C-alpha positions in Angstrom: 0.0 -0.1 -0.1 1.5 3.8 -1.1 0.2 6.6 0.7 0.3 10.1 -0.5 3.4 11.9 0.2 1.4 15.3 1.4 -0.1 12.8 4.2 3.4 11.4 5.2 4.9 15.2 5.0 1.8 16.5 7.4 2.6 13.5 9.5 6.4 14.3 9.8 5.8 18.4 10.1 3.1 17.4 13.1 5.8 15.3 15.0 8.4 17.9 14.9 6.0 20.3 15.8 4.8 18.4 18.7 8.7 17.8 20.2 9.2 21.8 19.7 6.0 22.1 22.3 7.8 19.8 24.6 5.3 16.8 24.4 7.1 13.9 25.0 9.0 12.8 21.7 7.8 9.2 21.5 4.1 10.2 21.6 4.8 13.1 19.1 6.5 10.8 16.6 3.7 8.2 17.3 0.8 10.7 16.6 2.5 12.1 13.9 2.7 8.7 12.2 -0.9 7.8 12.7 -1.8 11.2 11.6 0.3 11.2 8.6 -1.1 7.5 7.5 -4.3 8.3 7.9 -4.5 11.4 5.9 -2.1 10.1 3.2 -5.3 7.4 2.6 -4.3 4.6 4.7 -7.3 2.8 6.5 -7.4 2.2 10.5 -6.2 -1.1 9.5 -3.7 0.2 7.1 -2.3 2.2 9.4 -1.6 -0.3 12.2 0.3 -2.4 9.8 2.5 0.6 8.7 3.2 1.3 12.5 4.2 -3.0 13.0 6.1 -2.7 10.1 8.0 0.2 11.6 8.7 -1.1 14.8 9.8 -4.6 13.1 12.2 -2.9 10.9 14.3 -1.0 14.2 14.3 -3.9 16.5 17.8 -4.8 15.4 18.8 -1.5 16.4 17.3 -1.4 19.6 19.1 -4.8 20.5 22.4 -2.9 19.5 21.4 0.0 21.4 20.9 -2.0 24.7 24.0 -3.8 24.3 25.9 -0.3 24.1 24.2 0.9 27.1 26.0 -1.8 29.4 29.1 -0.8 28.0 28.4 3.1 29.0 27.5 2.0 32.0 30.6 0.7 33.0 32.7 3.2 31.7 30.6 6.2 33.4 30.2 4.3 37.0 33.5 2.7 37.4 35.3 5.8 37.0 37.1 4.6 33.9 36.1 7.6 32.0 37.1 10.1 34.6 40.5 8.2 34.7 40.7 8.9 30.8 40.0 12.4 31.3 42.2 13.1 34.2 45.0 11.4 32.2 44.9 13.4 29.3 44.4 16.7 31.0 47.4 16.0 33.7 49.7 14.6 30.6 49.4 17.5 28.1 49.4 20.1 31.1 48.3 23.6 31.0 50.3 24.9 28.3 48.1 22.6 25.8 44.9 23.1 28.2 42.4 23.7 25.4 43.6 20.7 23.1 43.9 18.4 26.5 40.5 19.5 27.5 39.0 18.8 23.7 40.9 15.7 23.8 39.7 14.4 26.8 35.9 15.0 26.0 36.4 13.5 22.6 38.1 10.3 24.1 35.5 9.6 26.8 32.8 10.2 24.3 34.4 7.8 21.7 34.5 4.9 24.2 30.6 4.7 24.6 29.8 7.9 27.2 27.2 9.8 26.5 28.1 13.3 25.3 26.5 15.3 28.3 27.7 12.7 30.4 31.0 13.1 29.1 30.9 17.2 29.4 29.7 16.7 33.1 33.0 14.3 33.9 35.3 17.1 32.0 33.7 20.4 33.3 35.0 20.5 36.8 38.4 20.1 35.6 38.0 22.5 32.5 36.7 25.0 35.2 39.6 24.3 37.7 42.4 24.8 34.4 40.2 27.7 33.1 40.6 29.9 36.3 44.2 29.0 36.7 44.6 30.0 33.2 42.5 32.7 32.7 40.5 30.8 29.7 37.2 32.1 29.4 34.1 29.9 29.9 33.2 30.4 26.1 36.3 28.8 25.0 36.2 26.1 27.8 32.6 25.2 26.6 33.6 25.2 22.8 36.7 22.9 23.5 34.5 20.5 25.8 31.6 20.5 23.3 33.6 20.5 19.9 35.6 17.5 21.5 32.3 15.8 22.5 30.9 16.2 19.0 34.4 14.6 17.2 34.0 11.7 19.7 30.2 11.2 19.2 30.7 10.5 15.4 33.1 7.6 16.3 31.6 6.0 19.3 29.8 2.7 19.6 26.7 4.5 20.7 23.1 5.0 19.7 23.4 7.6 17.1 26.2 5.5 15.4 24.4 2.2 15.6 21.4 4.3 14.0 23.6 5.4 11.2 24.9 2.0 10.6 21.8 0.0 10.5 20.0 2.8 8.6 22.1 2.2 5.8 23.1 -1.5 6.1 26.3 -1.0 7.4 28.4 -2.9 10.2 29.2 -0.7 13.1 32.7 -0.4 12.9 32.3 0.5 8.9 30.7 4.0 10.4 33.0 4.6 13.1 36.2 4.2 10.5 34.2 6.4 8.0 33.9 9.1 10.6 37.7 9.0 12.1 38.7 11.7 9.4 35.7 14.1 10.0 36.5 13.6 13.8 40.2 14.4 13.7 39.2 17.5 11.4 36.4 18.8 14.2 38.9 18.3 16.6 41.6 20.5 15.0 38.8 23.1 14.5 37.5 22.9 18.0 41.1 24.0 19.0 41.8 26.5 16.4 38.2 28.1 17.5 38.6 27.9 21.3 42.0 29.2 21.6 40.6 32.1 19.6 37.6 32.6 22.3 40.5 32.4 25.0 39.8 36.2 25.9 36.3 36.6 24.5 32.9 35.9 27.1 33.0 35.6 30.8 35.8 34.3 32.9 35.7 31.5 35.5 35.1 32.8 38.8 35.8 31.6 42.1 32.3 31.2 42.8 32.2 28.4 40.1 34.6 26.5 41.7 33.1 26.6 45.3 30.6 24.0 45.1 32.4 21.3 43.4 33.4 18.5 45.5 36.9 16.9 44.6 36.7 13.2 42.9 38.0 10.5 45.3 41.0 9.6 42.7 42.0 7.1 45.0 39.3 4.5 44.1 39.6 5.4 40.5 40.8 2.4 38.3 44.5 2.9 36.8 44.8 4.0 33.3 45.7 0.5 32.2 42.5 -0.9 33.8 40.4 1.8 32.3 41.3 1.5 28.7 40.6 -2.6 28.5 36.8 -1.9 27.9 36.9 0.5 25.3 40.4 -0.9 23.5 38.7 -4.6 23.6 35.3 -3.6 22.5 37.3 -1.6 19.2 39.6 -4.2 18.3 36.6 -6.9 18.4 34.1 -4.5 16.3 37.0 -4.0 13.6 37.6 -7.9 13.3 34.9 -8.1 10.6 36.1 -5.3 8.6 39.6 -6.5 8.8 38.7 -10.0 7.7 36.6 -8.7 4.5 39.8 -6.5 3.6 42.3 -9.1 4.1 40.0 -11.8 2.6 40.4 -13.9 5.8 37.3 -16.4 5.9 37.3 -17.1 9.2 37.0 -13.9 10.3 34.1 -12.5 8.2 32.4 -15.9 9.3 32.9 -15.1 12.9 30.7 -11.7 12.5 31.3 -10.2 16.0 28.0 -7.9 16.0 28.1 -5.1 18.6 25.0 -7.0 20.2 28.0 -9.4 21.4 30.7 -7.3 21.4 30.0 -4.3 23.8 28.6 -6.3 26.5 31.4 -8.6 26.4 34.1 -5.9 26.6 31.8 -4.4 29.5 32.1 -7.5 31.3 35.8 -8.0 31.0 36.8 -4.4 31.7 34.8 -4.6 34.7 36.6 -7.8 36.4 39.6 -6.5 35.2 39.2 -3.2 37.4 38.1 -5.6 40.1 34.6 -4.4 40.2 32.7 -7.7 39.0 30.1 -7.2 41.9 29.1 -3.8 40.8 27.9 -5.2 37.2 24.7 -5.1 38.1 24.7 -1.7 39.0 26.4 -0.9 36.0 23.9 -2.6 33.8 20.8 -1.0 35.3 22.6 2.4 34.9 23.3 1.5 31.7 19.8 0.4 30.9 18.5 3.6 32.5 20.4 5.8 30.3 19.3 3.7 27.1 15.5 3.6 27.7 14.6 7.2 26.3 16.6 6.2 23.3 14.9 2.8 22.8 11.5 4.5 23.2 12.3 7.0 20.3 13.8 4.3 18.2 10.3 2.9 18.5 8.6 6.3 17.7 11.0 7.0 14.7 10.5 3.7 13.4 6.4 4.3 12.9 7.1 7.8 11.3 9.9 6.5 9.0 7.7 3.6 8.0 5.1 6.1 7.3 7.3 8.0 4.8 9.0 5.2 3.3 5.3 3.5 2.8 4.3 6.7 0.8 5.4 8.1 -2.5 7.6 11.1 -0.9 10.8 9.3 -1.6 10.2 8.9 -5.2 8.7 12.5 -5.3 12.1 13.7 -3.3 14.2 12.3 -5.8 12.7 13.8 -8.9 12.5 17.1 -7.1 15.9 17.2 -6.5 17.1 16.2 -10.2 14.7 18.8 -11.5 16.5 21.4 -9.7 19.9 19.9 -10.4 21.1 20.2 -6.9 23.6 17.0 -6.2 21.6 14.1 -4.9 24.4 13.6 -2.4 23.6 16.5 -0.8 20.5 15.1 0.7 22.6 13.3 3.2 23.9 16.0 5.3 21.0 18.0 4.7 18.6 15.4 6.3 21.0 14.8 9.4 21.5 18.7 9.9 17.3 19.4 9.6 16.2 16.7 11.7 18.9 17.1 14.4 18.2 20.7 14.6 14.5 20.2 14.7 14.5 17.7 17.5 17.9 19.1 19.2 19.0 15.6 19.7 22.2 13.8 17.4 20.7 10.3 18.2 16.9 11.2 17.3 18.2 13.2 14.2 20.1 10.6 13.2 17.2 8.2 13.6 14.6 10.4 11.7 17.0 10.9 8.8 17.9 7.6 8.1 14.4 6.1 8.5 12.8 8.6 6.4 15.2 9.5 4.0 17.5 6.5 3.6 15.9 5.1 0.7 15.8 8.2 -1.4 19.7 9.0 -0.8 20.4 5.5 -2.0 17.8 6.3 -4.9 20.4 8.9 -6.3 23.0 6.1 -6.8 24.7 7.3 -3.4 26.9 4.4 -1.5 25.9 3.2 1.8 28.5 5.3 3.5 26.2 8.3 3.2 25.5 7.1 6.8 29.0 8.8 7.6 27.0 12.2 6.0 23.9 11.9 7.7 25.8 11.1 11.2 27.8 14.1 10.8 25.4 16.6 9.7 23.5 15.8 12.9 26.1 17.2 15.1 26.1 20.6 13.4 23.4 22.4 15.3 21.9 19.8 17.6 22.8 21.9 20.4 19.7 24.3 20.0 17.9 25.5 23.5 15.0 23.3 22.8 17.0 20.0 23.6 18.5 18.7 26.7 22.2 18.8 25.6 22.0 22.8 25.6 20.7 22.8 29.4 23.0 20.1 30.9 26.1 21.8 29.3 24.8 25.3 30.8 24.5 23.9 34.1 28.0 21.7 33.8 29.7 25.1 33.0 27.7 27.6 35.4 26.2 29.4 32.5 23.2 31.2 32.0 21.1 31.2 29.0 22.8 34.3 27.3 26.0 32.9 27.9 25.5 29.8 26.9 23.8 30.6 23.8 26.8 32.6 22.5 28.6 29.0 22.1 25.8 27.7 19.2 27.6 29.4 16.1 30.9 28.1 17.6 29.7 24.7 18.0 28.2 24.8 14.7 31.3 25.4 13.0 32.8 22.6 14.5 30.2 20.1 13.5 30.0 22.1 10.1 33.7 21.0 9.4 33.0 17.5 10.0 30.1 17.1 7.9 31.9 19.0 5.2 34.5 16.4 5.2 32.4 13.7 5.4 30.4 15.0 2.2 33.5 15.6 0.2 35.3 12.2 1.2 32.0 9.7 0.9 29.8 12.0 -1.5 31.8 14.2 -4.1 34.8 12.4 -4.1 33.3 8.9 -3.9 31.6 9.6 -7.4 34.6 10.7 -9.3 
Protein backbone atom coordinates (compact mmCIF):
# COMPACT_ATOMS: atom_id res chain seq x y z
CA UNK A 1 0.00 0.00 0.00
CA UNK A 2 1.32 3.43 -1.01
CA UNK A 3 0.01 6.51 0.79
CA UNK A 4 0.20 10.08 -0.48
CA UNK A 5 3.33 12.12 -0.03
CA UNK A 6 1.53 15.10 1.47
CA UNK A 7 -0.01 12.98 4.22
CA UNK A 8 3.41 11.60 5.21
CA UNK A 9 4.92 15.09 5.11
CA UNK A 10 2.16 16.52 7.31
CA UNK A 11 2.72 13.66 9.76
CA UNK A 12 6.46 14.39 9.95
CA UNK A 13 5.85 18.13 10.34
CA UNK A 14 3.28 17.49 13.07
CA UNK A 15 5.70 15.22 14.95
CA UNK A 16 8.44 17.84 14.87
CA UNK A 17 6.01 20.60 15.91
CA UNK A 18 4.82 18.58 18.90
CA UNK A 19 8.41 17.86 19.95
CA UNK A 20 9.16 21.58 19.82
CA UNK A 21 6.08 22.14 21.99
CA UNK A 22 7.60 19.79 24.61
CA UNK A 23 5.19 16.90 24.12
CA UNK A 24 6.96 13.61 24.87
CA UNK A 25 9.01 12.81 21.71
CA UNK A 26 7.76 9.23 21.54
CA UNK A 27 4.10 10.27 21.60
CA UNK A 28 4.88 13.07 19.15
CA UNK A 29 6.41 10.66 16.66
CA UNK A 30 3.68 8.05 17.09
CA UNK A 31 0.91 10.62 16.71
CA UNK A 32 2.60 12.11 13.66
CA UNK A 33 2.87 8.64 12.11
CA UNK A 34 -0.80 7.83 12.72
CA UNK A 35 -2.10 11.18 11.45
CA UNK A 36 0.22 11.04 8.45
CA UNK A 37 -0.87 7.54 7.47
CA UNK A 38 -4.57 8.33 7.85
CA UNK A 39 -4.32 11.61 5.92
CA UNK A 40 -2.28 9.82 3.30
CA UNK A 41 -5.12 7.45 2.56
CA UNK A 42 -4.45 4.42 4.77
CA UNK A 43 -7.34 2.71 6.54
CA UNK A 44 -7.34 2.14 10.29
CA UNK A 45 -6.12 -1.42 9.73
CA UNK A 46 -3.58 -0.28 7.14
CA UNK A 47 -2.23 2.33 9.54
CA UNK A 48 -1.61 -0.34 12.18
CA UNK A 49 0.18 -2.45 9.57
CA UNK A 50 2.44 0.49 8.75
CA UNK A 51 3.23 1.11 12.43
CA UNK A 52 4.01 -2.57 13.05
CA UNK A 53 6.24 -2.63 9.99
CA UNK A 54 8.08 0.39 11.33
CA UNK A 55 8.61 -1.14 14.77
CA UNK A 56 9.92 -4.36 13.26
CA UNK A 57 12.43 -2.40 11.18
CA UNK A 58 14.12 -0.89 14.26
CA UNK A 59 14.31 -3.97 16.48
CA UNK A 60 17.83 -4.81 15.31
CA UNK A 61 18.96 -1.31 16.25
CA UNK A 62 17.18 -1.58 19.61
CA UNK A 63 19.17 -4.72 20.47
CA UNK A 64 22.46 -3.01 19.70
CA UNK A 65 21.51 0.15 21.57
CA UNK A 66 20.70 -1.87 24.68
CA UNK A 67 24.03 -3.65 24.31
CA UNK A 68 25.78 -0.27 24.13
CA UNK A 69 24.10 0.67 27.42
CA UNK A 70 26.13 -1.98 29.25
CA UNK A 71 29.39 -0.52 27.97
CA UNK A 72 28.32 3.03 28.77
CA UNK A 73 27.27 2.04 32.29
CA UNK A 74 30.65 0.45 33.05
CA UNK A 75 32.64 3.39 31.64
CA UNK A 76 30.61 6.01 33.51
CA UNK A 77 30.00 4.37 36.86
CA UNK A 78 33.34 2.63 37.38
CA UNK A 79 35.32 5.86 37.10
CA UNK A 80 37.09 4.66 33.95
CA UNK A 81 35.93 7.68 31.96
CA UNK A 82 37.17 10.09 34.62
CA UNK A 83 40.53 8.31 34.73
CA UNK A 84 40.91 8.78 30.97
CA UNK A 85 39.98 12.46 31.20
CA UNK A 86 42.31 13.28 34.10
CA UNK A 87 45.21 11.38 32.54
CA UNK A 88 44.94 13.26 29.25
CA UNK A 89 44.71 16.66 30.95
CA UNK A 90 47.56 15.90 33.35
CA UNK A 91 49.89 14.57 30.64
CA UNK A 92 49.36 17.44 28.21
CA UNK A 93 49.57 20.07 30.95
CA UNK A 94 48.41 23.69 31.19
CA UNK A 95 50.35 24.85 28.14
CA UNK A 96 48.13 22.71 25.94
CA UNK A 97 45.00 23.21 28.04
CA UNK A 98 42.52 23.68 25.19
CA UNK A 99 43.78 20.62 23.31
CA UNK A 100 43.84 18.49 26.45
CA UNK A 101 40.26 19.37 27.41
CA UNK A 102 38.92 18.86 23.88
CA UNK A 103 40.83 15.59 23.49
CA UNK A 104 39.71 14.32 26.90
CA UNK A 105 36.05 14.93 26.07
CA UNK A 106 36.52 13.40 22.63
CA UNK A 107 38.11 10.25 24.00
CA UNK A 108 35.58 9.53 26.74
CA UNK A 109 32.71 10.18 24.31
CA UNK A 110 34.37 7.96 21.72
CA UNK A 111 34.57 5.03 24.15
CA UNK A 112 30.80 4.98 24.59
CA UNK A 113 29.95 7.64 27.17
CA UNK A 114 27.05 9.94 26.23
CA UNK A 115 28.20 13.41 25.21
CA UNK A 116 26.24 15.27 27.96
CA UNK A 117 27.76 12.93 30.55
CA UNK A 118 31.22 13.39 29.02
CA UNK A 119 30.89 17.16 29.40
CA UNK A 120 29.71 16.73 32.99
CA UNK A 121 32.79 14.60 33.75
CA UNK A 122 35.31 17.00 32.21
CA UNK A 123 33.61 20.28 33.20
CA UNK A 124 35.00 20.48 36.78
CA UNK A 125 38.51 19.87 35.43
CA UNK A 126 37.94 22.48 32.71
CA UNK A 127 36.77 25.13 35.16
CA UNK A 128 39.79 24.52 37.40
CA UNK A 129 42.13 24.88 34.42
CA UNK A 130 40.21 27.90 33.09
CA UNK A 131 40.47 29.74 36.40
CA UNK A 132 44.19 29.02 36.67
CA UNK A 133 45.02 29.83 33.02
CA UNK A 134 42.53 32.73 32.59
CA UNK A 135 40.54 30.96 29.86
CA UNK A 136 36.97 32.17 29.33
CA UNK A 137 33.95 29.96 29.92
CA UNK A 138 33.01 30.33 26.26
CA UNK A 139 36.35 28.92 25.12
CA UNK A 140 36.06 26.08 27.62
CA UNK A 141 32.53 25.28 26.46
CA UNK A 142 33.59 25.15 22.80
CA UNK A 143 36.55 22.94 23.70
CA UNK A 144 34.38 20.47 25.60
CA UNK A 145 31.40 20.51 23.24
CA UNK A 146 33.55 20.39 20.12
CA UNK A 147 35.62 17.53 21.48
CA UNK A 148 32.43 15.74 22.46
CA UNK A 149 31.01 16.16 18.96
CA UNK A 150 34.20 14.72 17.46
CA UNK A 151 34.05 11.72 19.77
CA UNK A 152 30.32 11.27 19.29
CA UNK A 153 30.62 10.35 15.61
CA UNK A 154 33.22 7.61 16.22
CA UNK A 155 31.57 6.14 19.29
CA UNK A 156 29.75 2.79 19.46
CA UNK A 157 26.71 4.64 20.75
CA UNK A 158 23.06 4.92 19.84
CA UNK A 159 23.35 7.46 17.01
CA UNK A 160 26.25 5.63 15.34
CA UNK A 161 24.34 2.35 15.57
CA UNK A 162 21.26 3.99 14.05
CA UNK A 163 23.31 5.51 11.21
CA UNK A 164 24.92 2.15 10.43
CA UNK A 165 21.76 0.09 10.47
CA UNK A 166 19.79 2.72 8.56
CA UNK A 167 22.11 2.18 5.60
CA UNK A 168 22.80 -1.52 6.06
CA UNK A 169 26.37 -1.12 7.31
CA UNK A 170 28.38 -2.61 10.15
CA UNK A 171 28.83 -0.35 13.18
CA UNK A 172 32.61 -0.46 12.72
CA UNK A 173 32.30 0.74 9.11
CA UNK A 174 30.62 3.98 10.19
CA UNK A 175 33.09 4.47 13.04
CA UNK A 176 36.03 4.11 10.64
CA UNK A 177 34.44 6.35 8.01
CA UNK A 178 33.85 9.08 10.58
CA UNK A 179 37.41 9.01 11.92
CA UNK A 180 38.88 11.62 9.52
CA UNK A 181 35.88 13.99 9.97
CA UNK A 182 36.32 13.57 13.73
CA UNK A 183 40.01 14.53 13.56
CA UNK A 184 39.12 17.58 11.45
CA UNK A 185 36.46 18.54 14.00
CA UNK A 186 39.01 18.25 16.82
CA UNK A 187 41.47 20.50 14.98
CA UNK A 188 38.78 23.10 14.27
CA UNK A 189 37.67 22.90 17.92
CA UNK A 190 41.15 23.74 19.17
CA UNK A 191 41.57 26.59 16.68
CA UNK A 192 38.18 28.16 17.43
CA UNK A 193 38.47 27.72 21.21
CA UNK A 194 41.92 29.33 21.25
CA UNK A 195 40.52 32.36 19.44
CA UNK A 196 37.89 32.67 22.19
CA UNK A 197 40.22 32.44 25.19
CA UNK A 198 39.67 36.11 26.11
CA UNK A 199 36.13 36.39 24.76
CA UNK A 200 33.14 36.04 27.06
CA UNK A 201 32.88 35.69 30.83
CA UNK A 202 35.80 34.56 32.95
CA UNK A 203 35.70 31.63 35.36
CA UNK A 204 35.08 33.00 38.86
CA UNK A 205 36.01 31.56 42.22
CA UNK A 206 32.30 31.03 42.90
CA UNK A 207 32.15 28.62 39.94
CA UNK A 208 34.57 26.35 41.77
CA UNK A 209 33.08 26.72 45.24
CA UNK A 210 30.46 24.00 45.06
CA UNK A 211 32.69 21.40 43.47
CA UNK A 212 33.58 18.28 45.38
CA UNK A 213 36.94 16.73 44.65
CA UNK A 214 36.71 13.26 43.20
CA UNK A 215 37.94 10.35 45.27
CA UNK A 216 40.80 9.72 42.86
CA UNK A 217 42.14 6.99 45.10
CA UNK A 218 39.12 4.87 44.23
CA UNK A 219 39.46 5.40 40.48
CA UNK A 220 40.81 2.58 38.30
CA UNK A 221 44.31 2.88 36.88
CA UNK A 222 44.79 3.95 33.28
CA UNK A 223 45.70 0.41 32.29
CA UNK A 224 42.48 -0.90 33.81
CA UNK A 225 40.35 1.92 32.37
CA UNK A 226 41.36 1.32 28.75
CA UNK A 227 40.59 -2.42 28.71
CA UNK A 228 36.87 -2.02 27.94
CA UNK A 229 37.17 0.46 25.04
CA UNK A 230 40.23 -1.19 23.48
CA UNK A 231 38.68 -4.66 23.61
CA UNK A 232 35.41 -3.36 22.13
CA UNK A 233 37.14 -1.53 19.28
CA UNK A 234 39.45 -4.44 18.44
CA UNK A 235 36.59 -6.95 18.32
CA UNK A 236 34.38 -4.61 16.26
CA UNK A 237 37.20 -4.17 13.75
CA UNK A 238 37.70 -7.89 13.18
CA UNK A 239 34.92 -8.08 10.57
CA UNK A 240 36.22 -5.21 8.37
CA UNK A 241 39.79 -6.51 8.73
CA UNK A 242 38.66 -9.96 7.64
CA UNK A 243 36.87 -8.53 4.59
CA UNK A 244 39.86 -6.42 3.52
CA UNK A 245 42.39 -9.21 4.11
CA UNK A 246 40.03 -11.89 2.74
CA UNK A 247 40.28 -13.90 5.93
CA UNK A 248 37.29 -16.25 5.75
CA UNK A 249 37.49 -17.26 9.40
CA UNK A 250 37.10 -13.66 10.64
CA UNK A 251 34.22 -12.87 8.30
CA UNK A 252 32.37 -16.03 9.35
CA UNK A 253 32.63 -15.16 13.04
CA UNK A 254 30.58 -11.95 12.48
CA UNK A 255 31.17 -10.31 15.85
CA UNK A 256 28.15 -8.03 16.06
CA UNK A 257 27.94 -5.12 18.50
CA UNK A 258 25.18 -7.01 20.31
CA UNK A 259 27.79 -9.47 21.55
CA UNK A 260 30.91 -7.32 21.56
CA UNK A 261 29.84 -4.34 23.66
CA UNK A 262 28.48 -6.23 26.71
CA UNK A 263 31.40 -8.69 26.56
CA UNK A 264 33.95 -5.86 26.57
CA UNK A 265 32.09 -4.18 29.42
CA UNK A 266 32.08 -7.33 31.55
CA UNK A 267 35.78 -8.06 30.93
CA UNK A 268 36.67 -4.43 31.71
CA UNK A 269 34.71 -4.49 34.97
CA UNK A 270 36.45 -7.70 36.04
CA UNK A 271 39.88 -6.24 35.22
CA UNK A 272 39.00 -3.19 37.34
CA UNK A 273 38.00 -5.62 40.13
CA UNK A 274 34.46 -4.26 40.08
CA UNK A 275 32.64 -7.42 39.08
CA UNK A 276 30.29 -7.14 42.04
CA UNK A 277 29.07 -3.79 40.73
CA UNK A 278 28.16 -5.13 37.28
CA UNK A 279 24.49 -5.35 38.18
CA UNK A 280 24.44 -1.66 39.13
CA UNK A 281 26.38 -0.71 36.01
CA UNK A 282 23.90 -2.61 33.85
CA UNK A 283 20.98 -0.90 35.59
CA UNK A 284 22.45 2.55 34.99
CA UNK A 285 23.24 1.73 31.36
CA UNK A 286 19.74 0.41 30.76
CA UNK A 287 18.23 3.53 32.35
CA UNK A 288 20.35 5.74 30.11
CA UNK A 289 19.25 3.85 27.01
CA UNK A 290 15.52 3.70 27.80
CA UNK A 291 14.73 7.09 26.27
CA UNK A 292 16.74 6.25 23.15
CA UNK A 293 14.94 2.93 22.70
CA UNK A 294 11.54 4.58 23.07
CA UNK A 295 12.49 7.25 20.54
CA UNK A 296 13.63 4.48 18.19
CA UNK A 297 10.16 2.95 18.42
CA UNK A 298 8.53 6.29 17.63
CA UNK A 299 10.99 7.03 14.84
CA UNK A 300 10.38 3.59 13.35
CA UNK A 301 6.71 4.45 13.08
CA UNK A 302 7.18 7.83 11.39
CA UNK A 303 9.90 6.37 9.18
CA UNK A 304 7.58 3.61 7.98
CA UNK A 305 4.88 6.19 7.23
CA UNK A 306 7.27 8.11 5.01
CA UNK A 307 8.78 5.09 3.26
CA UNK A 308 5.26 3.71 2.67
CA UNK A 309 4.41 6.89 0.78
CA UNK A 310 5.53 8.16 -2.61
CA UNK A 311 7.51 10.96 -0.90
CA UNK A 312 10.95 9.35 -1.46
CA UNK A 313 10.28 9.04 -5.20
CA UNK A 314 8.97 12.59 -5.46
CA UNK A 315 11.94 13.83 -3.47
CA UNK A 316 14.32 12.18 -5.92
CA UNK A 317 12.49 13.74 -8.87
CA UNK A 318 12.46 17.16 -7.21
CA UNK A 319 16.19 17.12 -6.50
CA UNK A 320 16.91 15.95 -10.04
CA UNK A 321 14.73 18.72 -11.49
CA UNK A 322 16.54 21.35 -9.42
CA UNK A 323 19.90 19.97 -10.60
CA UNK A 324 21.10 19.90 -7.00
CA UNK A 325 23.56 17.06 -6.37
CA UNK A 326 21.55 14.23 -4.83
CA UNK A 327 24.40 13.49 -2.47
CA UNK A 328 23.58 16.68 -0.53
CA UNK A 329 20.31 15.17 0.67
CA UNK A 330 22.30 13.07 3.16
CA UNK A 331 23.93 15.88 5.18
CA UNK A 332 20.94 18.18 4.80
CA UNK A 333 18.55 15.57 6.22
CA UNK A 334 20.87 15.04 9.19
CA UNK A 335 21.18 18.76 9.85
CA UNK A 336 17.45 19.48 9.62
CA UNK A 337 16.23 16.52 11.68
CA UNK A 338 18.79 17.05 14.45
CA UNK A 339 18.11 20.80 14.51
CA UNK A 340 14.36 20.21 14.75
CA UNK A 341 14.72 17.77 17.65
CA UNK A 342 17.91 19.27 19.18
CA UNK A 343 19.25 15.75 19.51
CA UNK A 344 21.93 13.90 17.57
CA UNK A 345 20.41 10.48 18.21
CA UNK A 346 16.84 11.47 17.37
CA UNK A 347 18.03 13.42 14.34
CA UNK A 348 20.00 10.48 12.95
CA UNK A 349 17.15 8.06 13.63
CA UNK A 350 14.62 10.30 11.88
CA UNK A 351 16.91 11.12 8.95
CA UNK A 352 17.88 7.51 8.24
CA UNK A 353 14.38 6.14 8.79
CA UNK A 354 12.77 8.78 6.59
CA UNK A 355 15.31 9.54 3.87
CA UNK A 356 17.74 6.62 3.56
CA UNK A 357 15.70 5.11 0.74
CA UNK A 358 15.67 8.39 -1.19
CA UNK A 359 19.39 9.02 -0.58
CA UNK A 360 20.34 5.57 -1.84
CA UNK A 361 17.99 6.14 -4.77
CA UNK A 362 20.44 8.71 -6.13
CA UNK A 363 23.11 6.02 -6.43
CA UNK A 364 24.94 7.32 -3.38
CA UNK A 365 27.01 4.66 -1.61
CA UNK A 366 25.81 3.39 1.79
CA UNK A 367 28.61 5.41 3.38
CA UNK A 368 26.12 8.25 3.06
CA UNK A 369 25.52 7.18 6.66
CA UNK A 370 28.63 9.18 7.57
CA UNK A 371 27.19 12.29 5.92
CA UNK A 372 23.87 11.96 7.74
CA UNK A 373 25.69 11.25 10.99
CA UNK A 374 28.05 14.23 10.81
CA UNK A 375 25.24 16.46 9.59
CA UNK A 376 23.36 15.67 12.80
CA UNK A 377 26.10 17.22 14.99
CA UNK A 378 26.05 20.62 13.29
CA UNK A 379 23.23 22.35 15.21
CA UNK A 380 21.96 19.76 17.67
CA UNK A 381 22.85 22.10 20.56
CA UNK A 382 19.74 24.30 20.29
CA UNK A 383 17.83 25.49 23.40
CA UNK A 384 14.83 23.19 22.95
CA UNK A 385 17.05 20.18 23.66
CA UNK A 386 18.44 18.66 26.82
CA UNK A 387 22.10 18.99 25.79
CA UNK A 388 21.94 22.80 25.76
CA UNK A 389 20.77 22.97 29.38
CA UNK A 390 22.97 20.16 30.73
CA UNK A 391 26.09 21.82 29.36
CA UNK A 392 24.96 25.24 30.59
CA UNK A 393 24.61 23.91 34.14
CA UNK A 394 27.90 22.04 33.93
CA UNK A 395 29.77 25.20 32.93
CA UNK A 396 27.82 27.50 35.30
CA UNK A 397 26.45 29.57 32.41
CA UNK A 398 23.18 31.42 32.12
CA UNK A 399 21.01 31.36 28.97
CA UNK A 400 22.83 34.30 27.38
CA UNK A 401 26.28 32.87 28.04
CA UNK A 402 25.36 29.42 26.79
CA UNK A 403 23.73 30.77 23.63
CA UNK A 404 26.99 32.44 22.63
CA UNK A 405 28.50 29.05 21.96
CA UNK A 406 25.89 27.80 19.46
CA UNK A 407 27.53 29.37 16.39
CA UNK A 408 31.03 28.20 17.29
CA UNK A 409 29.81 24.66 18.01
CA UNK A 410 28.09 24.69 14.61
CA UNK A 411 31.43 25.57 13.01
CA UNK A 412 32.94 22.46 14.57
CA UNK A 413 30.08 20.21 13.49
CA UNK A 414 30.05 21.82 10.07
CA UNK A 415 33.72 21.02 9.53
CA UNK A 416 33.05 17.33 10.18
CA UNK A 417 30.00 17.37 7.92
CA UNK A 418 31.85 19.07 5.04
CA UNK A 419 34.74 16.62 5.35
CA UNK A 420 32.42 13.60 5.27
CA UNK A 421 30.45 15.02 2.33
CA UNK A 422 33.60 15.58 0.29
CA UNK A 423 35.09 12.19 1.14
CA UNK A 424 32.03 9.97 0.82
CA UNK A 425 29.84 12.10 -1.41
CA UNK A 426 31.65 14.00 -4.14
CA UNK A 427 34.98 12.13 -4.22
CA UNK A 428 33.16 8.81 -4.11
CA UNK A 429 31.27 9.74 -7.26
CA UNK A 430 34.46 10.48 -9.21
